[in-house]
DOPATI-518755 format. One record per residue: residue in one letter; x, y, z of N, C-alpha, C in turn. Coordinates in steps of 0.05 Angstrom, whole numbers, plus 32768, in hexadecimal, padded with zeros to 4 digits. Atoms other than C-alpha are relative to their C-alpha. Layout:
N
AXYZXYZXYZ
...
END
This chain:
322
M800B8016800F810B82967F8F7FF4800A7FE6
T800A7FF8801A80FB829B7F467FE37FF87FFB
T801C8007800680B4829C7F2B7FFF7FEE7FE7
N7FFE8012801780CC82727EF080127FE98006
P7FEF80167FF780E482317F0F800D7FF07FEA
I7FF280108014811782087EE980037FE38009
Y8001801B7FF4810681C87F0F80037FEA7FEA
E80008014801680FD81A37ECD801B7FFD7FF3
H7FE87FFF800F814281B47EB480197FF98011
I7FE980067FEF816F81A57EF080067FE38000
G7FF7801C8000819581657EFA7FED7FED800E
Y801280117FF1816681487F2E7FE77FF97FF0
A80198004800F812881517F0380057FEF7FE7
T7FFA800F8018814A81357EC580047FE28006
L7FFC801C7FF8816080F67EE97FE67FF48009
L801980097FF7811C80F07F097FEE7FF97FE8
R80118005801780F880F57EC680087FE77FF1
E7FF68019800D812480BE7EA97FF67FE7800F
K800980177FF0811380907EE37FE27FFB7FFD
V801D8002800380C9809F7EDD7FF97FF47FE5
S8006800A801B80C980927E9280057FE27FFE
R7FFA801D800180EA804E7E9A7FEC7FF08010
R8013800F7FF080BC803A7ED27FE47FFF7FF4
L801A7FFF800C807D80507EAF7FFE7FEE7FE8
S8000801280178091802B7E717FFC7FE38008
R8004801B7FF680977FEB7E997FE47FFD800B
S801980027FF280587FFA7EC07FE97FFD7FEB
K801580028015802E80037E807FFE7FE47FF5
N7FFF801B800A80447FC07E667FF47FEC8015
E800B80117FEB80357F9F7EAA7FE280048002
S801D7FFA7FFD7FF17FC27EAC7FF17FF27FEA
R800E800D80177FDF7FA87E667FFE7FE28005
R8001801C7FFA7FF27F617E7A7FEC7FF98016
A801280047FEA7FCC7F677EBB7FE380027FF8
N801B7FFC80097F8E7F807E987FF67FE87FF0
V8007801880117F8F7F467E667FFA7FE98012
T800580177FEE7F957F147E9F7FE680048010
N80187FFB7FF17F5D7F357EC67FE77FFB7FEF
E8017800480117F2F7F347E8B7FFA7FE27FFB
E8004801C80047F3A7EEA7E827FF37FF28018
H8009800D7FE87F287EDA7ECA7FE7800D800D
T80167FF27FF47EF17F0D7ED97FE57FF37FF8
S801A800B80057EAB7EF17EE07FED80177FF6
V800E7FE9800C7E847F1F7EB07FE48002800C
E801C7FFF7FF67E3F7F0B7ECB7FFE800B801C
K80017FF67FE47E527F227F118006801D8003
I7FF97FE47FFE7E637F697F007FF480107FE8
S800C7FF080157E407FA07ED98015800C7FEE
S7FED7FF580127E617FBD7E9C800A801B8009
L7FF87FE57FF67E6280027EBD80167FFD8015
V7FEC80047FEB7E897FE97EFA80197FF57FF4
R7FE9800D800D7EB67FBF7ECE801180167FF2
R7FF27FEB800E7EC77FFC7EA3800E80128012
A7FF47FEF7FEC7ED580267EE080197FF3800B
A7FE9800F7FF47F037FF07EFC801780007FEC
L7FEB800280147F2A7FE97EBB800D801C7FFB
T7FF57FE580037F3180357EB4801380068017
H7FEF7FFB7FE97F4E80377EFA801A7FF17FFD
N7FE8801180027F7E7FFE7EEB8013800A7FEB
D7FEF7FF680167F9980207EAC80178012800C
N7FEC7FEF7FF47FBD80527ED9800A7FF5801B
H7FFD800B7FE67FC580227F12801C8000800B
F7FE580037FF68010801C7F16800F801A7FFE
N7FF47FE68002801E80667F0A7FFE800E801B
Y80027FF67FE5802980747F54800C801C8003
E7FF67FE67FF9803080BC7F6A80078001801E
K7FFA7FFD7FE3805180D07FAC8009801C8005
T7FF87FE67FF8805781127FCE801B7FFF800F
H7FE77FFF7FF3809A81287FE97FFC8003801E
N80017FFF7FE380A68120803480148015800A
F7FED7FEA7FF980C58165804180018005801E
K7FFB7FF87FE480E481768084801580178000
V7FED7FE97FFE810881B68099801C7FF58005
H7FE4800A7FFF815381AC8090801480188001
T7FEA7FEC7FFF819281D380A280177FF57FEF
F7FEC8009801281C581CE806A801C800B8009
R7FE57FF77FFA821081D18076800D800B7FE7
G7FF47FF380178230820280467FEB800A7FED
P80137FF580148210822480097FEF7FEA7FF3
H80128014800D81D482017FEB7FEC800F7FEF
W80137FF4801381A6820E7FB17FE77FEF7FFF
C801A800D8002815C81FE7FA97FFF7FF07FE6
E800180118018815181C47F797FE680037FF1
Y80197FFA800F810E81E07F638004801A7FF0
C7FFD7FE6800D811E82297F53801D80077FF9
A7FE37FFD8005816B82237F52800B801A800C
N7FF67FE87FF2817282607F7F800D7FF8801A
F7FF180057FE7819F82657FBC7FEE7FFF8018
M800F80027FE7818582508000800F80118015
W7FF37FEE7FEE8193828980307FFB7FF8801D
G800380057FE3819D8285807B80157FEE800B
L7FEC80107FF381C8826280AE7FF57FE58009
I800E80187FF78195822F80C77FE57FFE7FF2
A801B8005800B8155821080AB7FFC80107FE6
Q80017FF1801A8164822C80657FEA7FF67FED
G8014800B8011813281FE80447FF57FE6800A
V800B801A7FF8811181B98044800D7FEB7FEF
R7FF58017800F812A8174802F7FEB7FEA8002
C80118018800081008138801A800F7FE9800D
S7FF280167FF281128101804B80007FE67FF1
D80028019800F80FF80CC8018801280007FE7
C7FF080008019812480E37FD9801780148001
G7FEA7FEE7FFD8152811B7FF17FFE801A7FF0
L80047FE7800F813581557FC7800280178013
N7FFD7FE97FEF814B81987FE47FF480197FF2
V800D7FE8800C812081D67FD87FFA80148016
H800A7FEC7FED810982177FF77FE67FF7800C
K801A80077FF480CE821080267FE980097FEF
Q80157FF7801180A4823A7FF87FFE7FF07FE6
C8000800F801880BA82137FBB7FF47FE48004
S800B801A7FFB80A581D27FDC7FE37FFD7FFB
K801D80008006805D81E67FD27FFA7FFC7FE3
H80048002801D806781E47F87800C7FE77FF3
V7FF38018800B808F81A47F7F7FEB7FEB7FFA
P8014801580078066816E7F5B80037FE78011
N800080197FF18055812B7F7B80107FEB7FF2
D7FEF80128010809081087F5B80177FF58011
C7FEA800A7FEF80B880EF7F9780087FE47FF8
Q7FF5801B800680E580B47F8680127FF88017
P7FF080077FE880FB80977FC9801A7FF17FFA
D7FE6800D8003814380827FCF80037FEB8015
L7FFD80167FED8150803E7FEE801380068017
K7FED7FFA7FEB818A805B80147FF380108017
R800E7FF17FEB81598087803A7FEA7FF1800D
I801580107FF5812680518047800D7FEB8013
K7FF180107FED8141803180877FF27FE68008
K800E80187FF7810B7FFD80927FE87FFA7FEE
V80168009801080D27FD680737FE680048010
Y80177FFC7FEF80A17FD480AD7FFF801D8009
C80047FE57FF68083801680C5800780157FEB
C7FFA7FED80168094803680817FE780047FEF
D80167FFA80118060805980577FFF7FED7FE8
L8002801580158045802680248009800A7FE5
T7FF97FF6801B804B80527FE6801E80067FFF
T7FE47FFA7FFF809180687FFC80107FE67FFB
L7FF28019800280A7801F80027FFF7FF47FE4
V8002800C801B808C80077FBF800F80117FEB
K7FF17FF0801380AA80427F9A801E7FFD8004
A7FE480047FFB80ED80387FBC800A7FE67FF4
H7FF9801B800B80EE7FEF7FA77FF77FFC7FE3
N800A8002801B80CC7FFD7F647FEF7FE77FFC
T80128017800180967FC87F717FE380098000
Q801C7FF98000804B7FC67F697FF58000801C
R800980037FE480417FB17FB280187FFD8012
P7FE980047FEE806C7FAE7FF0800A7FE37FFE
M7FF5801B8004809B7F737FE77FFB7FEE8018
V800680107FE9808D7F5C802E7FE57FF27FFD
V801A800C800480457F50801A80027FE97FEC
D7FFD8015801580587F297FDB800E7FE7800C
I7FF080177FF6808C7EFE7FFF7FF07FF08015
C800F800E7FEB80607EED803B7FE87FF17FF3
I8017800E800C80237EDC801080097FE97FEF
R7FF68017800F804C7EB07FE280077FE98012
E7FF880157FED80677E8A801E7FE77FF3800D
I8018800B7FF480227E83803D7FF07FEF7FED
E800F8010801480027E6A7FFD800F7FE77FF9
A7FF080188007803B7E397FF27FFD7FEA8014
R800080167FEC80347E1580347FEC80048017
G80127FFB7FE87FFC7E3180607FE380037FFB
L801C7FFB80057FB97E36803D7FED7FED800F
K801180137FF37F9F7DF8805F80057FFF801E
S7FFA7FFF7FE47FBA7E0A80A47FE8800A8010
E80187FF97FF17F817E0B80D78005801A800F
G7FFE7FE67FF27F737E5080F2801380147FF4
L7FEE7FEE800E7F9E7E7380BE7FF8801D8004
Y80047FE37FF97FA57EBD80D27FF38004801B
R800C7FFC7FE57F7C7EB1811180137FF78016
V7FED800A7FEC7FB17E898136801980117FFF
S7FE97FEF7FFE7FEB7EB3814E801A7FF08002
G7FE6800C7FFC80347EA18147800E800D8017
F7FF17FF57FEA80697EAF817C8009801D7FF9
T7FFA7FE4800580727EFA8183801E80057FFA
E7FE47FFC800480BE7EF6818780097FF77FE4
H7FF9800A801B80C17ECE81467FF580137FEB
I800C7FEC801380937F008123801280187FFF
E7FED7FEA7FFF80C27F37813A80197FFA7FF1
D7FE88009800F80FC7F0F811D7FFB80047FE2
V80067FFD801C80D97F0E80D98000801E7FF8
K80017FE3800580CC7F5980DE801D800B7FFD
M7FE47FF6800181167F6680ED800E7FF67FE7
A7FF4800C8018812A7F3880B37FF980117FE7
F80087FEF801681017F628082800D801B8001
D7FF47FE67FFC811B7FA3809F801D80007FF9
R7FE38002800481627F8A809A80077FF77FE4
D7FF8800D801A81637F60805A7FED80067FE9
G80127FFA801581277F7980337FF57FE77FF2
E800B8016801081117F4A7FFB80117FE68003
K7FEF80187FFC814B7F1B800D7FFA7FF2801B
A8007800C7FE7812B7F0A80507FF77FE37FFC
D8006801C800281267EBF805A7FEA7FF98014
I801780087FEF80E17EAA80757FF77FE47FF9
S8007801B800980E27E63805B7FFA7FEE8018
A800880137FEB80C97E26808280187FF68010
S7FE880097FF181107E138095800880138016
I7FFA7FEC7FEB81167E5480BD7FE880048012
Y80187FFC7FF180CE7E5E80D27FEB7FEB7FF8
P80128016800880A87E1B80CF7FE380068006
D801B7FF97FF8806A7E3980F17FF580167FED
I800B7FED801480417E5B80BA7FF38018800E
N800D7FEA7FF1801E7E8580F0801380178006
I7FEC7FEA7FFD805F7EAC80F8800080127FE8
I80017FF08019805B7EC280B07FE680107FFE
T801A7FF1800180117ED480B4800180178014
G7FFE7FEB7FEB80217EFB80F4801180177FF6
A7FEF7FEB800B80597F2080D17FF280117FEB
L800F7FF18014802B7F3380987FEB8012800D
K80137FEF7FF27FF57F4C80C7800E8017800E
L7FF17FEB7FF280297F7380EE800980157FEC
Y7FF97FEC801480407F9580AE7FE980147FFC
F80177FEF80057FFA7FAF80A17FFA80118019
R80067FF17FE87FF17FC480EA801480178004
D7FEB7FEC7FFC80337FEA80E9800080177FEB
L80007FEB80158022801480AB7FF8801A800D
P80077FE67FF68022805E80BD7FE5800A7FF5
I801A7FFB800C7FE88066808D7FF47FE57FFA
P800B801B80037FBB8028808F7FFC7FF97FE2
L80058008801B7FB07FFF80507FE6800C7FF5
I80187FF080057F69801A80508004801A800E
T7FF67FE77FF57F7D8062805A7FED800F8012
Y80117FEF7FEF7F658094808D7FEC80107FF0
D80117FEF80107F4880BE80557FE77FF17FF6
T80178010800A7F1A8085803E7FF17FF18016
Y800B80117FEA7F0B806680827FE280068004
S801D7FFA7FFB7EC9808B808F7FEE7FF97FE9
K8010800780187EB1807F80487FFB7FE27FFF
F8004801D7FFF7EBC8034804F7FEC7FF98016
I801380067FEA7E97803480927FE480077FF8
E801A7FF8800A7E5D805A80737FF57FEC7FEC
A8008801380147E5B802980397FF77FE6800D
A800780197FF27E597FEE80697FE58002800E
K801A7FFC7FF27E1B800C808B7FE87FFE7FED
I8016800180147DF28009804A7FF37FE48002
S800E80197FFB7DBD7FD380537FFD7FF07FE6
N8003800E80197DB27FC28009801B7FF67FF6
A7FE6800D80067DE87F917FF4800C800A7FE6
D7FF57FF6801A7DEE7FA97FAB800A801D8002
E7FF87FE47FFC7DF17FF27FBF801980028011
R7FE880007FEF7E247FE27FF580187FF87FF0
L7FE9800980107E507FBD7FC4800980167FED
E7FF97FEA80127E4E7FF77F93800E8016800F
A7FF47FEB7FF07E5E80287FCB801D7FF98008
V7FE580097FF97E9A7FFE7FE1801280037FE8
H7FEF7FFE80187EB37FFC7F998008801D7FFB
E7FFB7FE480057EAE80487F938016800A8013
V7FEC7FF77FEC7ED780527FD3801B7FF37FFA
L7FE7800D80077F0B80207FBC801080107FEC
L7FF27FF180147F1B804C7F81800C801A800B
L7FF47FE97FF47F2D80847FB1801A7FFA800E
L7FE780077FF37F67805D7FCF801880087FEF
P7FE77FFC80107FAE80707FBA80067FE77FF1
P7FFB801780117FC480427F8180107FE9800E
A7FF080157FF37FF9801D7FAB7FEF7FF18015
H8011800D7FEC7FC680107FE27FEB7FEF7FF3
Y8014800F800F7F927FFA7FB0800C7FE57FF6
E7FF38018800B7FC27FC97F8F80077FEC8015
T7FFA80127FEA7FD97FAC7FD17FE77FF3800C
L8019800B7FF67F927FA47FEA7FF47FEC7FED
R8009801380147F7E7F827FA9800E7FE58002
Y7FF080187FFF7FB77F517FAE7FFA7FF0801A
L8006800D7FE67FA77F427FF87FE57FF37FFF
M801A800B80027F5E7F367FE97FFF7FE77FEF
I7FFE801880117F6E7F057FB1800C7FE98011
H7FF480147FEE7F9A7EE07FE47FEC7FF68014
L801380087FEB7F657EE0801A7FE87FF07FF4
K80148010800D7F327EC67FE8800A7FE37FFD
K7FF4801B80027F617E8A7FDD7FFF7FF2801B
V8002800C7FE57F627E8080297FE47FF68005
T801C80097FFC7F167E7C802A7FF97FE87FEF
M8005801780117F177E497FF2800A7FE6800D
N7FF680177FF17F3C7E1B80237FF37FFE801B
E800E7FFE7FE77F097E26805A7FFD7FE5800E
K8004801B7FF57EFD7DDB806480187FF88011
D7FE880077FF17F457DD4807C800880158014
N7FF67FEC7FED7F577E17809B7FEA800D8011
L80167FF77FF07F117E2780B67FFE801F8001
M80017FE280027F187E7080A07FEF80097FE8
N80117FF580157EDF7E9080798004801E7FFF
A7FFC7FE380047ED87ED880627FF980108019
E80087FF17FE87EB57EED80A280167FFE8015
N7FEA80037FEC7EEC7ED080CE801880117FF9
L7FEA7FF080097F217EF280A47FFA801E8003
G80087FE47FFB7EFA7F3380A980048008801C
I7FFC7FFA7FE37EFD7F2F80F5801E80058005
V7FE37FFD7FFC7F497F2680F1800B80197FF2
F7FF37FEB80107F597F5880BA7FF2801B8002
G800D7FE77FFF7F257F8E80C780108015800F
P7FF07FEC7FF17F4B7FB380FE801D80027FF7
T7FE58000800A7F8D7FA180DC800380127FE8
L7FFE7FF180197F7E7FC2809A7FF5801C8001
M800C7FE67FFF7F557FFE80B07FFE800A801D
R80017FF47FE67F5A802D80EB7FF4801C7FFE
P800C7FE580027F31806C80FA801680158003
P7FEC7FEA7FFF7F5780AE80F18005800A801C
E7FFC7FF77FE47F4A80C2813980057FE78011
D7FF880167FEF7F6A8096816E7FEC7FFE8017
S801580027FEC7F29808681927FF87FE38004
T8007801C7FFA7F1D804381B47FE27FFB7FFC
L801D800280037ED2805081B47FF87FFD7FE2
T80068001801C7ED1805D816980097FE57FF4
T7FF5801A80097EFC801F815C7FED7FE98007
L801280157FF77ECD7FF281847FE680027FF1
H801A7FFC800E7E8F8010816380027FF77FE3
D7FFD8005801D7EAB8006811D800A7FE47FFA
M7FF4801B80057EC77FBF81267FEF7FEF7FED
R8011801180117E8A7F9D8107800080097FE3
Y7FFF7FF5801B7E8D7FCB80CB801B7FFB7FF3
Q7FE68007800A7ED87FC080C380007FE37FF7
K8002801D80077ECB7F7580C37FF07FFC7FE7
L8011800380187E937F7D8090800D80097FE7
I7FF27FF580177EBD7FA7806180147FEB7FF5
V7FEC801480097EF57F73805F7FF27FE77FF5
Q800F801780097EC27F3B80587FF580057FE4
I800A7FFA801B7EA27F5E801C801680007FEC
L7FE97FFF80137EE67F6A7FFC80097FE47FF9
I7FF7801B80067EF87F2180027FEC7FF17FEF
E8015800E800F7EB67F057FEA7FFC800A7FE4
N80057FF3801A7EB27F357FAF8019800A7FF3
E7FE77FF5800B7EFC7F3E7F9D80007FFF7FE2
D80008001801D7EEF7F287F557FEE80157FF4
V80127FEB800A7EB97F5E7F4E800B801B8007
L7FF87FE57FF67ED87F977F76801B80097FF5
F7FE57FF880087F1F7F957F5C80057FFA7FE2
END
C-alpha cells in the first residue's frame, strides 16, 4: 500500500466528487430558502438572540449530510485493486473490505483513511424499513426519509381531527402491508384513502418506521444527554440543555425530528377534535423515538417519564428549539 494515496484521482472519487458538488449546490439553495421561511415564521420574543444565532449557524450546514462507509470483509473473485491507494489486493480470500452501501473496495488498512463520503447506491438498498436513516436519505437524495414525508402528508390531509390520532392502533396486518409497499415500491407506494381508509393504519406505519430504525431517531449517543436534560428542574435551563443536545444529532436525524415535531404541533392544535395534546403524544412517541443503548427493561421503565417529557418539550417548543 502506498503512503501517497491517489484516492482523489481515480474514477470512483472523480464521479463521487461530481455527485457531491451537484447535490451541495442544490442543498445550499434549499437551505437559503428554508432559512428565509424560518425567519418569517419564528417568534422573536420567544427565543434569545444567542440561541437563534446558534440555530441558524447549524442550519447553514444542515443538508450537507456526511456518512461513514459500511465496510465489511469481502472475498474478491479474480485480481482486484484498492480504490483508495490503487495497489493490488493480495491473497486468495478476504483480500480487502467492501462498503455494502456504495460498493467501494479498499484494503482493510486503507479503510481507516477513507473520508466519510459514502454515497449509497439504490441498487444496494434493499428496503426502506430497518434501514439506517442517513443511508436511506442519501440513497434517495432527500432531506428526510420519504416514508416520513409521505405518511405525514397523508395524515395531515385527512386525519388531523381523528379522535385518538397516534394513540389508537390500526390492524397489524394492514400496517405490515404498508411497510411491504414502501419496501417494494418506495416513494411510489399508494397509501391513499381508497386503499387504506383507516388513518390509524398510516399512523401505525409511521410509528413502526421509527421503531424499526437500527439507530433511533434520537440516537444512542445522545440518549443519556437528553435524559439528563429532562431531569433539570428549572424550565429555562432545561430548555437550553435540550437545545444544546439537539445540535449533537446527526444532520439527517435532526432534520427528520424537526419535521416530525412541526407535524405533531399541528396535531396538538386540533386537540379539541382528536383529544391529543403534547403530553399524550409524548407518551406515545417517547419510547418510539428514543431507546437506551443497553437493552435493559429496568432502564427503559425507569426512563419512560423522561422520554415522554423530552418529546413533550420538543412539541411544545418546536418553534424555539428548531
